[in-house]
N, C-alpha and C positions, 0 to 999 in steps of 0.2 A: 420315716417319721411315725409309723404306726404305733410303736410303743409309747412315744411321747403323747400322741393323741389319746391313747387309752388311759395313760396316767392322768391327763388333764380332765378327761371325761369323769374319771373316778373322783377327782377333787370337786367337780361340779356336783356330782351325785351325793357327796359327803356334805355338801352345803358350805364348803370353804370359800367358794367364789360362785357367782351367778353366771359369769360369762368371761371370755377372753378373746383377744385378737393378737396373733403373733406375727412378727415380721423380722426377717434376718437379712442383713445387707452384707455383701462381700464387695469391698470398695464402694462404688456408688450404684451398685445394682442390687435390687431386691431379688434374692434367690429362694426364699421360703416365705409363704404367707398362708395362714389358715386360722380358723376361728371356730368357736362352739359356744353353746349356752344361750341364755336369754339376756340381752342387753337391758330389757325392761320386763319386769314381772307385774308391776302395778303402776298405773291403773289399767294398762293393757299389756299383752305379751308380744314382744318383738324379739326375734332371734338376732343374735350377734352375727355380724358379717365381717369380712376382711376390712371393709371401709367404715366400720362403726367408729363413731367419734366418742372418745372418753374424756372425762375430767381427769387430766394427768397429774393433778395435785402438785406435790413438791418437785416433780420433774421440771415444773415451771422455773424453779430456782436456777437450774442449770441452763436449759435451752433458751430461756428468755433473759432472766436477770444477769446471770454470769456471762452469757454470750454478749449481751449489750455492754457489760463492764469490760470484757475482753476486747471488744471492738473499739471502745473509747480509749482504752490503754494503747491499743495498736495505733490509733490515730494520733496519740500524744495528748489527748484532752483530759485524761484521767491518770492520776498517779496513785499506785496502790498504797503507798505509805502516807498519803494525806490524812491528817486527823480530822475527826468530826468537827472540831472547833472552826475549821475552815469553812464549813457549810452551814453550821447552826450556831445561833447565839444562845447565851444564858444556860449553857450546859454545866452541870456540876463537874468538878475537877477530874474524877476518875474517867468520866465519859469523854471529856474534851480530847483526851489523847488516844481514844480508840481509833484505829485506822480502817480505811476501806478494805485492806487485806484481811484484817481481823474479822470484819463483818462477813466477807466472802468465805472465809475458812471456819466460821463458827468458833472463833477463839476470842471473841469480844468480851465474854463473861456475862452477857445479858441473858436473863431468864429465858427458858425455852419457849414458853407460850403464855399468852394471856388474851382474853377477849377484849381487845383494845377498843371495841365499839360499844362497850357496856354503858358508857356515859353519853355518847352521842355518835351517830354514824357519820360517814363521809371521810375521805382519805385524809384531809387536813387535820381533822380531830383525832383520827387513828394514829397519824404520824406523831402528834403531840404526846399521846399516851406511850407510843413506842420509845420516844426519846426520854421519857420519864421512867421507863421500865427498870425494875430492880437488876442490880448486878449480883450474880451468885458466885462468881469467881473473879480473881484479878485478871484484867485483860491481858491477853498474850501468854497465858500460862497453861491453859488446858482447852480442850474442845468440848463445848457444850452446845449441842445442836439447837438452834434458835430460829424460829420463823420470824421473830421480831427483827433480827439482823437484816432480813431481806425486805422488810417494810421500809427500813431506813435507806437501804440501797436503792429502792425504787425512787425515793425522793432525790437522792444524790444523782442518779442517772438523769432525771428530768432537769435538775439544775445544770448539769454539765452538757447534756445533749440539747437543751433549749427547746424541747418539745415534750409532749406527753409520753410517758413510758410506752403506752400502747402504740402510738404512732411511730415511735422509734423502732419498736419491734417489727411492725409491719413493713416499714420502709427499708430498714437495714438488714432484716433477716427474712421474714416470710415472703415478701414480694420478690426479693432477689433470688430466692430458692424456688419460686413458683409453687408454693404450698397452697393447695386449694381447699384443704380441710382443717385448717388451723386458725383458731379464733380465741379472743377473749369475748365473752358474752355472745355466743353464736346466734345467727339469725333464727328467728322463730320457725322459718320454713324448713330448717334442717333438723328440727326436733325429733322426727321419726328415725333419724340416723344416730341419735345421741343416746349413750348408755345412762340410765337414771341412777341416782344415788339414794341417800337416806330418806325415809319418810319423816319429815320434820327434821329438827336439829337436836333430838334428844341427847345424843352422845355429847355434844358440845355444851348443852345446858347443864347436864349432870357434872361434867368436868369443871365448868366455871363455878358451880355452887360448891363442889367438894374442895377445890384448890383455893378459891378466893372468897367464898361466901357470897358470890354475885348472882343475881337473877338477870339473865340476859334475854333479849327479845326472842320470842318463839316464831319459828318459821312453820307455816302450815302446809300440809300436803306433801307429796313426793317431790323432792328436789330433782328437777329434770330440765337440763338445758341451762341451768344456772350453777355457778360454782358452789361446791359443798362447803368449803372453808369459810367460816364466818367473817374473819377479818377481811378477806377478799370480797365476799358478797357485800358487806356493808361499806366497802370502799367504792362500790359501783361496778365490780367485776374482777378486779385484781388489786392486791396490795403488794405485789412483787414476790410474794412467797408462794402463791398458788394462783389458779384462775385460768390457765391455758387449757383449751380443749383441742384434741388432735387425734388423728388416726395412728395406728402402729406404723404405717408406711411413712407418714410425714415425720414422725419422731425419728425413724430410721434415717431419713434424709438429713434431719438436723444433726443426729449423732455422727453421721459421716463427715460433717464439717470439722470434726476433731481428728481426721485422718490426713496426715501430710501427703501432698500430691493429689488429694481428692478435693479438699476444701476449696471453695470458691470465695469465701469471705474472710478466712483467717490466714495470716502468714505463719510460717513454722514457729517463729518465736512466740507468737500469741498462743498457738496450740500447746506449746510446751508448758504454759502456765496452768493448763488443765491436767497435767500429769506430774507436776513438780510437788513434792511433799513440803508444804509450808508449815506443817505442825509436827516436827520431829519430837517435840516435847510431850506428845500425847500418844496413847495407844491407837487412837483413830487418826489416820493420816489423811489430810485434806489438801486438795488443790484449790483453785479458785472456783471450782464448780462440781468436783467429783469426790467421792470417797475412793481411796486408792486400794489396790489389791494388797499392799503391804500392811494394811491395818489389821490389828488383831480382830478376829471374828468378822472379817469382811464377808458380806453376803454375795459372794462370787464363787464360781467353780474353782475348786482347788487346782484344776488343770490349767487355768489361765496363766499366761506369763506374768512376771512381776509387774511389768508396765501395763496395767489394765485399770479401769475405773468404772464406777457405776453410780447411779442414784435411784432411789425408790420414791414412791408417792403414796400418801395415806390411803387413797382410794383402792390401792392394790396394783399399782403400776411400777414397772421397773425397766431400766435399760442399762446395757453394759457395752463397753467399748474396749476392743482388744487391738491396739494399733499395730502390733507386730504381725498380726494376721489380717489386718485391714477388715476387721469384723465388727459389726454392730448387731446386737440382739435386743429386740424390743418386745416386751411382754406386757400388754395392757389388760388388766383384769378388773373385776368389780367385786370387792368384798364388803361394800357399804350399801348395797341395795337388797332388801328394803330397810335393813338395819346394819349397824357396824359389827362385823365379825372380828373377834380377837382370837389369836394374835395376828399380826401382820404375816402374810403367807411367805415368809422368807425361805422356808423349805421348798416351796414351789418354785420360787425364783431360782434358787440354787440348782434344783433338778433341771429346769429348763436350760440354764446356762451350760451345765455339764453335758447334757444330752446333745445339745446343738454342737458344742465344741468337739465332742467325740465322734459325731456322725456327719459332720460337714467336712468335705475335703479342703482343709485349710492349709 
C-alpha cells in the first residue's frame, strides 16, 4: 500500500483534500485501514485517524434512505411503483404520477437542487417546497440527479414506517449492525473525532443567489459536527439526502450488507434491487441506491466486474461495492474544509478503487 499512501499524501500536499480515512472490507472483515492529513485545520489542528468521523453527505442517500426503502419493500410495506398521489394531496398532475422508484433512481424529472429552506426552516416547510419544486424533464424518461427526490423519500419512509426517519435508521439498521460511530447530529462529546467542513456556507449562498436569485441564511464559523448540506441542516439534522456522520469502517460494514451471504438485514431479492438497472433509457444506470458500473463515465475502476456499484458524497466521500469479489472499498476524504475545492476528486476515487482492486488478493 506504500504507493497508494504516497499518492494520497501528494493529493493532500496539492491541497485537493485535507484528510482521508480508507477502509477495505473482504466479505465482512476489514482487511485494510489507514488515514492521513488533518481532519480539522481551523479553529484547531486535529490529525485524521482511522476512526475519524466524517460528514458522508450523499452516501446518506444509499446507506440510510435507500436502505430503509429496501427494508420496507422487503417487508411488504412499500411498493416501488406507488405514485406520489398515494402519499400527498393537491399535487399537480405531472407529479401525481411520479413513483417511489423514480425518486430512488433519480428519474422523477425534479430539479437537481434548491435551498428549500429559503422561505422557512423546519422539515415540514422544506418538504412543502420539495413537493412544489420544478420539473426539468418528463418523469421516467431520463436520469437527473436530484437531492430533492430524497427529501420526499424521507417523508414517504416516515409515513410507511410509522416513526421518524432517524429512529427507523437507528432501530432497523445502525443498532442491528452494532455501529458505534454512526449518527445524525453526533453528540457534542464526539466533536474532537469529527472532520470539520466549510467555514460558513459561502458555497451554498453563492449557488442560491446565482441559480435562483435567493439570499439564504448565513451560517457563521466553521461547520463542525453539524451537517454541511443546508437542506439537511435546516431540517434539524437530515432531510434524507444528507446528514449521516460515520467512520470508514462503519460505512464498510453498511456496504457489506449488499453482499449476498454476508448481509444480516437484506434478503437476496432485496440486495438485487441495488444492482438492477432501472434506468436503461439513460446513459447513467441507476439501481435503487447505487450508480452502476455499466453507466457511461462511471467513477469506478475500469477493472471492476460489470456488476459493481458506487456512490459519492459532496464532501469528498466515496464507496464502491464489488459483489463478485465480496469487496467493499470506502474512501472518506474532506475537500470542503475550510472551503469547497472544485472539482469533486473523482480521479482520486478512481485511483483508489483501481489500486485496491489490483493489489488485494481478490
